[in-house]
C-alpha positions in Angstrom: 0.0 0.0 0.0 1.3 3.5 -0.8 2.0 6.1 1.9 -0.9 8.2 0.6 -3.3 5.3 1.0 -1.9 4.6 4.5 -2.4 8.2 5.6 -6.0 8.2 4.2 -6.7 5.0 6.2 -5.1 6.7 9.2 -7.6 9.5 8.9 -10.4 6.9 9.0 -8.9 5.5 12.2 -8.8 9.0 13.7 -12.5 9.5 12.7 -13.4 6.1 14.3 -11.3 6.8 17.4 -12.9 10.2 17.8 -16.4 8.8 17.3 -15.7 6.1 19.9 -14.6 8.8 22.4 -17.8 10.7 21.8 -19.9 7.6 22.1 -18.1 6.6 25.3 -19.1 9.9 26.9 -22.7 9.4 25.7 -22.7 5.9 27.1 -22.6 7.2 30.6 -20.2 4.6 32.0 -21.6 1.9 29.7 -25.0 2.1 31.3 -26.8 3.0 28.0 -27.0 0.1 25.5 -26.9 1.9 22.0 -24.0 4.3 22.8 -22.1 1.4 24.4 -22.5 -0.8 21.4 -21.4 2.1 19.1 -18.4 2.6 21.3 -17.4 -1.0 20.9 -17.9 -1.1 17.2 -16.1 2.1 16.5 -13.1 1.2 18.6 -12.7 -2.2 16.9 -12.9 -0.5 13.5 -10.4 2.0 14.7 -7.9 -0.7 15.8 -8.4 -2.6 12.6 -7.7 0.4 10.4 -4.6 1.2 12.6 -3.3 -2.3 12.0 -3.6 -1.7 8.3 -1.7 1.5 8.5 1.1 -0.2 10.5 1.8 -2.4 7.5 3.2 0.7 5.7 4.0 3.3 8.3 6.2 2.5 11.4 4.2 1.8 14.6 5.7 4.8 16.5 4.8 7.2 13.7 1.4 5.7 13.2 0.4 5.8 16.9 1.9 9.3 17.5 0.0 10.6 14.5 -3.2 8.8 15.5 -3.0 9.9 19.2 -2.2 13.5 18.4 -4.9 13.9 15.8 -7.5 12.0 17.8 -6.8 14.3 20.8 -7.4 17.4 18.6 -10.5 15.9 17.1 -11.9 14.8 20.4 -11.4 18.3 21.8 -13.3 19.7 18.8 -16.1 17.2 19.6 -16.1 18.4 23.2 -16.4 22.0 22.0 -19.2 21.4 19.5 -21.2 18.5 21.0 -20.7 18.9 24.7 -20.1 22.7 24.9 -16.7 22.2 26.7 -14.6 25.2 26.0 -10.8 24.8 26.3 -8.8 27.3 28.3 -5.5 29.0 27.2 -3.4 26.1 28.4 -5.4 23.6 26.4 -5.1 25.7 23.3 -1.3 26.0 23.7 -1.2 22.2 24.3 -3.2 21.7 21.1 -0.7 23.8 19.1 2.2 21.8 20.5 0.4 18.5 19.7 -0.2 19.7 16.1 3.5 20.8 15.9 4.6 17.4 17.1 2.5 15.5 14.6 3.8 17.6 11.8 7.5 17.2 12.9 7.1 13.4 13.3 5.5 13.0 9.9 7.4 15.6 7.8 10.9 15.4 9.4 10.9 12.0 11.1 12.3 8.9 9.6 9.5 6.7 8.3 11.4 3.7 7.0 
């Protein structure tokens, strides 16, 4: 698989991981059936897509990229779905996470 395909699949993993985080919040400690099932299904899909990506991109780069992007996306879900506004320190942290993901992917060794 090409790097472009791997990164597209990585984006799908980020979407699934972010969805699972949102569903987990909605599941209220896994006391609600439908959000709990959606959490399980999306996390399994997320791990499957990550395993596909790791065939092409090294595990460290894959997981660093996934984790960083998933954190940013989950914060966005918190803002828009749950009305959780980040403070200045959270925003600075988000900028550092984005910077780290860019450095790992653009300057880090991927082979």
